[in-house]
C-alpha positions, 0 to 999 in steps of 0.5 A: 438763878431761881430768884433771878428768874422769878425777878424776870418773870415778875418784871415781865408781868409788871411791863405787861400790865402797866404797858397794856394797862393804858391801852386797855384803858384807852380802848375802854374809855375812848367811846366815852371821852370821845363825843364824835367820830374825830374825837374817838378817833384822836383817842385811839390814835395815842395807842395806835404806834404802841398796843401791838409792841406792847403785847410782847410783854405777855408773850414774854411773861408766858414764856418765862413761866413756861421755861423757868417755872414749868410746874407752875405754868402746868398747874395754872393753864390746867386749872384756869384754861377757860379763862385763858382761852376767853382772854386770848379771844378777847384779845383777838377782837381787840386786835381786829377792832384796832386794825379794821377800824380804819378800813372802811369809811363809814361811821356806822363801822367805826362805831361798832369797831369802838364798841368791840374795842370797849368791850373786849378791852373791859373783858380781858381786864376783868378776866386778868383782875380776877385771875390775880385775885386767884393767885393771891387766894390759891387753888384747891392743890392736893398732895400730888400737886394736882388741882382737884375738880372736874369739868367747867366747874374746875376752871370756873369755880376759882372765878366765883370766889370773893378774891377774884371779884376784888381782883377784877374791880381793883383791875378795872379801877386801875385800868381806867386811872391808867387810860385817863392819865395816858390820854391826859398826857397824850392829847390836846382839846376836849378829850384831854379836858374830860380825861383829866376830870375823869383821872381825878374821880378814877384816882379816888376810886382806884384808892378805894379799890386798892385799899381794900385789896391791900386790907384783904391780901395784907400787903403794904405794896397795895397800900402804897399803891393806893396812895400813889392813886390818890396822888395821881388824881390830884396831880392830873387836876393840877395839869401835872399829867406826866407825874400823874401817870407815872404815879398811876403806873407805880401804882399798878406795878406795886399791886402786881409785885404785891400779888406775886410776892403776897406769900413769900416763897410760895408761888401758888397756895394750896387753899386745902393744906399749906403744905401742899402749896407750890414754891419757887424751888418745887416749880423751877426748872433744873439748873442747866435749863436756867442756865440755857435760858439765862443766855437767850434772855441776856441777848434778847431782853435788852434789845426789846426794852431799847426798841420799846423805849425808842418808839415811846420816844419817837411818838412822844407828841400829843395828838390834837382832839380839836378840829384844827383848821386845814 
């Protein structure tokens, strides 16, 4: 049961970072790939039907961590509460920018919403990337399973490590490539042409970032993800946007799996003493609790997957970024 729920947890995080990854990428790139209000609006409309549904996987990932691995949840949230609060606030800004962008018929209002969308998307990506770097590097966990430190330093110091910086950079590069390949797949006209060009260059940059991450963590999955990013950029240049997006998504998914399996059965490494690291078995809930949440998971998870697949099928057509005569 512990292995099963760890796999479900990793799946939820993979789906969140892949699906929200292209959301964040589009939000970040729309002001730059769209040269006027019409083009920026076309780029943002590609994620209009999906972005709030994609956030369900964040709720699922946090919920599974809390229910199946409560000790892991407690250590992470107590140690990284400020970055988590920052992410929640930025997600609120992002949601408001998306929802209120079309509520006022003013170009200046929409430009402000676009800037808020880009800034909040970039902030969320950088914070998540830094925290993924912390997951790999570890925390100052003592023999009692408590993270050492007081005040702001306890929550912010882990983000100032080289691993956190590398994670933030890799996350930003991966998000840009996801957003570019998604826009190349879902738009026509000038936005699509610019997205294809960016995907080609982003594939090269993402390859370098993931290679550095793979070398730093010793993860073969991260190295495979680097190869997939390189392939994605080449495919986008050839006009094979669907395959390019799929390759990018696989690269991001592989990187997330590499983070959560970097230390085998250890889910959170202690930088003070490896013997004090938190393992899956030590962090897991009781067998009776795992059985209970298994019933809920079997009933809910297939429905969520089916609904999301259906919504992507319904809104599968491209959005025109060129001006079409009426």
